[in-house]
C-alpha positions as CSV (number, residue, x, y, z in Angstrom):
1,M,45.4,-4.8,-1.1
2,R,45.4,-6.8,2.1
3,R,44.1,-3.8,4.1
4,T,41.3,-3.3,1.5
5,L,40.3,-6.9,1.7
6,T,40.3,-6.9,5.5
7,L,38.1,-3.7,5.4
8,L,35.6,-5.3,3.0
9,I,35.4,-8.5,5.1
10,S,34.9,-6.4,8.3
11,V,32.1,-4.4,6.7
12,Y,30.5,-7.6,5.3
13,A,30.6,-9.3,8.7
14,S,29.4,-6.2,10.6
15,V,26.0,-5.8,8.9
16,P,24.4,-8.9,10.5
17,V,26.0,-8.1,13.8
18,F,24.6,-4.5,13.8
19,L,21.2,-5.8,12.9
20,Y,21.3,-8.2,15.8
21,L,22.5,-5.6,18.3
22,F,20.2,-2.9,16.9
23,P,17.0,-4.6,15.5
24,W,15.3,-1.2,15.1
25,L,17.6,-0.6,12.1
26,L,15.6,-3.2,10.2
27,S,12.4,-1.5,11.0
28,H,13.7,1.8,9.6
29,A,14.8,-0.1,6.5
30,V,11.4,-1.7,6.0
31,F,9.5,1.5,6.3
32,A,12.1,3.9,4.9
33,H,9.9,6.7,6.1
34,L,12.7,9.1,6.8
35,L,13.3,9.4,3.0
36,R,10.6,12.1,2.5
37,V,10.9,12.4,-1.2
38,P,10.1,14.3,-3.3
39,F,11.9,17.1,-1.4
40,F,10.6,20.7,-1.4
41,V,7.0,19.7,-1.9
42,D,4.6,21.4,0.5
43,L,2.1,18.6,1.3
44,S,-0.4,21.1,2.6
45,R,-0.6,22.5,-1.0
46,P,-1.6,19.5,-3.1
47,Q,-2.7,21.8,-5.9
48,D,1.0,22.2,-6.8
49,V,1.0,18.6,-8.1
50,L,-2.7,17.5,-8.4
51,N,-5.9,19.2,-9.7
52,H,-8.8,19.8,-7.4
53,T,-7.3,18.0,-4.3
54,C,-8.0,19.0,-0.7
55,N,-5.5,18.4,2.0
56,F,-6.6,17.5,5.5
57,Y,-5.5,15.8,8.7
58,L,-7.1,13.1,10.8
59,N,-6.4,12.4,14.5
60,T,-6.2,8.6,14.3
61,E,-5.0,8.1,17.8
62,E,-3.9,10.3,20.7
63,D,-1.0,12.5,19.6
64,V,-1.1,11.0,16.1
65,W,-2.2,13.1,13.1
66,V,-2.0,11.8,9.6
67,G,-2.1,13.8,6.3
68,V,-4.6,12.9,3.6
69,W,-5.3,14.2,0.1
70,H,-8.8,13.9,-1.3
71,T,-8.8,14.0,-5.0
72,L,-12.2,14.4,-6.7
73,P,-13.5,12.6,-9.8
74,A,-12.7,14.7,-12.8
75,S,-16.4,15.2,-13.4
76,Q,-16.5,17.3,-10.2
77,W,-13.6,19.6,-11.0
78,E,-15.7,22.5,-12.3
79,A,-18.1,22.4,-9.3
80,A,-15.2,22.2,-6.9
81,S,-13.7,25.6,-7.8
82,G,-13.4,27.8,-4.7
83,R,-15.1,25.2,-2.4
84,S,-14.2,24.5,1.2
85,A,-12.9,21.4,2.8
86,D,-16.4,20.7,4.1
87,W,-17.8,20.7,0.6
88,Y,-15.1,18.1,-0.4
89,Q,-16.3,15.8,2.5
90,E,-19.9,16.1,1.4
91,A,-18.9,15.3,-2.2
92,L,-17.8,11.8,-1.0
93,G,-21.6,11.0,-1.0
94,D,-22.1,11.7,-4.7
95,G,-22.5,8.1,-5.6
96,Q,-19.0,7.6,-7.1
97,P,-16.7,4.9,-5.7
98,V,-14.1,5.9,-3.2
99,I,-10.6,4.4,-3.3
100,I,-8.3,4.7,-0.3
101,Y,-4.7,4.5,-1.7
102,L,-2.2,2.9,0.7
103,H,1.3,3.5,-0.6
104,G,4.5,1.6,-0.3
105,N,7.6,2.5,1.7
106,V,9.9,5.4,0.9
107,G,8.5,8.9,0.2
108,T,5.2,10.7,0.6
109,R,1.8,10.9,-1.1
110,A,3.4,13.3,-3.5
111,L,5.8,10.8,-5.1
112,R,5.5,10.8,-8.9
113,H,4.1,7.4,-9.6
114,R,1.5,7.8,-6.8
115,V,0.4,11.2,-8.2
116,E,0.2,9.6,-11.7
117,L,-2.0,6.8,-10.4
118,V,-4.3,9.2,-8.5
119,T,-4.6,11.4,-11.6
120,L,-5.6,8.3,-13.7
121,L,-8.2,7.2,-11.1
122,S,-9.7,10.7,-10.8
123,A,-10.1,10.9,-14.6
124,A,-11.9,7.5,-14.5
125,G,-14.5,8.9,-12.1
126,F,-13.2,7.8,-8.6
127,H,-12.7,9.7,-5.4
128,V,-9.2,9.0,-4.2
129,L,-8.0,9.4,-0.6
130,S,-4.2,9.3,-0.4
131,L,-2.8,8.6,3.1
132,D,0.6,9.3,4.5
133,Y,0.8,6.9,7.5
134,R,2.1,8.0,10.9
135,G,5.8,8.9,10.6
136,F,5.5,9.4,6.8
137,G,5.4,12.8,5.0
138,D,3.9,15.4,7.3
139,S,2.2,12.9,9.6
140,S,3.2,12.7,13.2
141,G,4.2,9.7,15.2
142,H,6.4,6.7,14.4
143,P,5.6,3.8,12.0
144,S,4.8,0.3,13.1
145,E,2.7,-2.4,11.6
146,A,0.0,-2.0,14.1
147,G,0.1,1.8,13.7
148,L,-0.1,1.8,9.9
149,T,-3.0,-0.6,10.1
150,S,-4.8,1.6,12.6
151,D,-4.4,4.6,10.4
152,A,-5.9,2.8,7.4
153,L,-8.8,1.5,9.5
154,Y,-9.6,5.0,10.8
155,L,-9.6,6.5,7.3
156,Q,-11.7,3.6,5.9
157,Q,-14.3,4.1,8.7
158,W,-14.2,7.9,8.2
159,A,-14.8,7.6,4.5
160,K,-17.5,4.9,4.9
161,T,-19.6,7.2,7.1
162,R,-19.5,9.9,4.4
163,S,-19.7,7.8,1.3
164,G,-23.5,7.6,1.2
165,G,-23.5,3.9,0.5
166,S,-20.9,4.1,-2.3
167,P,-18.3,1.4,-2.2
168,V,-15.0,2.2,-0.4
169,C,-12.1,0.2,-1.8
170,L,-8.7,-0.3,-0.2
171,W,-5.9,-0.2,-2.7
172,G,-2.5,-1.3,-1.3
173,H,0.7,-1.0,-3.2
174,S,3.8,-3.0,-2.2
175,L,4.2,-2.4,1.6
176,G,0.7,-0.9,1.5
177,S,-0.7,-4.3,0.4
178,G,0.1,-5.7,3.9
179,V,-1.6,-2.6,5.5
180,A,-4.6,-3.2,3.2
181,T,-5.1,-6.9,4.0
182,N,-4.5,-6.3,7.8
183,A,-7.2,-3.6,7.7
184,A,-9.5,-5.9,5.7
185,V,-9.1,-8.7,8.2
186,R,-9.9,-6.4,11.1
187,L,-13.0,-5.1,9.4
188,Q,-14.2,-8.6,8.6
189,E,-13.7,-9.7,12.2
190,G,-15.9,-6.8,13.2
191,E,-18.6,-8.0,10.8
192,A,-18.1,-5.0,8.5
193,A,-16.2,-6.4,5.6
194,V,-14.4,-4.1,3.2
195,D,-16.3,-3.5,0.0
196,A,-13.3,-4.4,-2.3
197,L,-9.6,-4.9,-2.1
198,I,-7.0,-4.1,-4.8
199,L,-3.4,-5.3,-4.2
200,E,-0.7,-3.9,-6.5
201,A,2.7,-5.7,-6.5
202,P,1.8,-7.6,-3.3
203,Y,4.2,-9.9,-1.4
204,T,3.5,-13.1,0.6
205,R,5.1,-11.8,3.7
206,I,7.5,-8.9,4.2
207,G,10.2,-11.2,5.3
208,D,10.1,-13.0,2.0
209,V,10.7,-9.6,0.3
210,A,13.6,-8.9,2.6
211,A,15.2,-12.3,1.8
212,N,14.8,-11.6,-1.9
213,L,16.7,-8.3,-2.0
214,L,20.1,-8.1,-3.7
215,L,21.8,-6.9,-0.5
216,T,20.4,-9.9,1.4
217,K,21.4,-12.3,-1.3
218,I,25.0,-11.4,-0.7
219,Y,24.7,-13.3,2.6
220,T,22.8,-16.3,1.2
221,F,25.6,-18.7,2.0
222,L,25.2,-18.0,5.7
223,P,23.1,-20.8,7.3
224,G,19.8,-19.7,8.8
225,L,19.7,-16.3,7.1
226,K,16.0,-16.3,6.4
227,D,15.2,-17.4,10.0
228,F,17.5,-14.7,11.3
229,L,15.6,-12.0,9.3
230,F,12.2,-13.4,10.4
231,D,13.4,-13.3,14.0
232,L,14.5,-9.7,13.7
233,L,11.2,-8.7,12.1
234,E,9.3,-10.5,14.9
235,K,11.3,-8.5,17.4
236,N,10.1,-5.4,15.7
237,Q,6.6,-6.8,15.5
238,I,6.6,-6.6,11.7
239,E,5.0,-9.4,9.8
240,F,2.6,-8.0,7.1
241,A,1.4,-11.6,6.3
242,N,-0.7,-11.3,3.2
243,D,-0.7,-15.0,2.7
244,K,-2.2,-15.6,6.1
245,N,-4.7,-12.8,5.7
246,L,-6.0,-13.9,2.4
247,K,-6.8,-17.4,3.8
248,T,-9.6,-15.8,5.8
249,L,-10.8,-12.9,3.6
250,T,-14.0,-13.2,1.6
251,C,-14.1,-9.7,0.0
252,P,-13.7,-9.1,-3.7
253,L,-10.0,-9.1,-4.6
254,L,-8.1,-7.8,-7.6
255,I,-4.3,-8.4,-7.8
256,L,-2.2,-6.4,-10.2
257,H,1.4,-7.5,-10.8
258,A,4.1,-6.9,-13.4
259,E,6.2,-9.9,-14.5
260,D,9.3,-7.8,-14.5
261,D,8.8,-6.5,-10.9
262,N,12.4,-6.2,-9.5
263,V,11.3,-5.6,-5.9
264,V,8.5,-8.0,-5.3
265,P,8.7,-11.1,-7.5
266,H,5.7,-11.8,-9.7
267,R,5.5,-15.3,-8.3
268,M,4.4,-13.9,-5.0
269,G,1.4,-12.3,-6.6
270,Q,0.6,-15.6,-8.2
271,Q,0.9,-17.4,-4.9
272,L,-1.5,-15.0,-3.2
273,Y,-4.0,-15.3,-6.1
274,Q,-4.0,-19.1,-5.6
275,V,-4.3,-18.8,-1.8
276,S,-7.3,-16.5,-2.2
277,L,-9.0,-18.6,-4.8
278,E,-8.7,-21.7,-2.6
279,A,-10.0,-19.9,0.5
280,Q,-12.9,-18.2,-1.2
281,R,-13.9,-21.4,-3.1
282,E,-15.1,-22.7,0.3
283,F,-17.6,-19.8,0.5
284,G,-18.6,-19.9,-3.2
285,T,-17.1,-16.4,-3.7
286,D,-14.0,-17.4,-5.8
287,D,-15.6,-15.7,-8.9
288,R,-14.8,-12.4,-7.2
289,V,-11.1,-13.1,-7.2
290,A,-9.1,-11.8,-10.2
291,M,-5.5,-11.2,-11.2
292,V,-4.0,-9.2,-14.0
293,S,-0.4,-9.9,-14.9
294,Y,1.6,-7.5,-17.0
295,P,4.2,-8.9,-19.5
296,A,7.8,-8.0,-18.8
297,D,8.2,-6.3,-22.2
298,L,5.8,-3.5,-21.1
299,G,8.5,-2.4,-18.6
300,F,6.0,-1.6,-15.8
301,S,8.3,-3.1,-13.1
302,H,7.3,-2.3,-9.5
303,S,5.6,1.1,-9.6
304,N,4.5,1.8,-13.2
305,I,1.2,-0.1,-13.6
306,Y,-0.5,3.2,-13.9
307,M,0.9,3.3,-17.4
308,D,-1.6,0.6,-18.5
309,P,-4.2,2.5,-20.6
310,S,-6.8,-0.2,-19.8
311,L,-6.3,0.1,-16.1
312,P,-9.3,2.4,-15.5
313,E,-11.7,-0.1,-17.3
314,I,-10.2,-3.0,-15.3
315,V,-10.8,-1.2,-12.0
316,K,-14.3,-0.1,-13.1
317,K,-15.3,-3.6,-14.1
318,F,-13.9,-5.1,-10.9
319,L,-15.8,-2.6,-8.7
320,Q,-19.0,-3.1,-10.6
321,N,-18.8,-6.9,-10.2
322,S,-18.0,-6.5,-6.5
323,R,-21.4,-4.9,-5.9
324,R,-23.3,-7.9,-7.2
């Protein structure tokens, strides 16, 4: 019994020590990119999991190639039969909105809830570009906050030049919400604001999520735990500060968050909604900020908002209003 207790105490005490000595471990935990689930899916063959989807790769930086799936609006499926990748690119200019889906950590663009969401958006008439950031899926390179942001920016600009004036919307889920707001800030600073921004299960800052995890709460009695985590994240140059970003953004914003989210607390989405409302009120654009909260009894949790049958209409209405 004493040996077991001694072992448990040793393991308990060793975690903060290991994180301090090897801060890169926290980076791997944040991105979880090495968990390439689902296994045994050939990402170069999207047709195995999605209808009328073209796979391609973009060279976002020197020695960095990222994998992307382009899923057509359902109305284009018949015309797409037997068409080449060039035809898919040209189809981006057909007048339908384009959604760039920036997923969360863990897994690839083939993860079930991501495929289900893309299927829903395709049926609603949207083009969807699903990106696996550097280091994720079959993309090369190693993930970092700056790198993920660069990948999203490159894809947005690539899509914008081919969209024929159709709106290009950034949709960020969980970790991807930070990528989306980072990219939106960069675009706005370059005087080319993003057309619209959708944040699904967004957090205030990534450190706030880390401090809220069950594993972290085991150490809550330790003084300065949150400061310790934020210091480690800073060493890894990881911030993903949605709260700071939304204080400057003036683009149309839609936040989607389930009240029973067990990863990113619903209150964080509410905080971001208030931050954006106050910031955009100064510019008279607060009427373009919206939030949809899903009651806990629906059971949507962190990744199942795609199960809302009214989601397509919510997104359509939001994008229509964003073009006013």
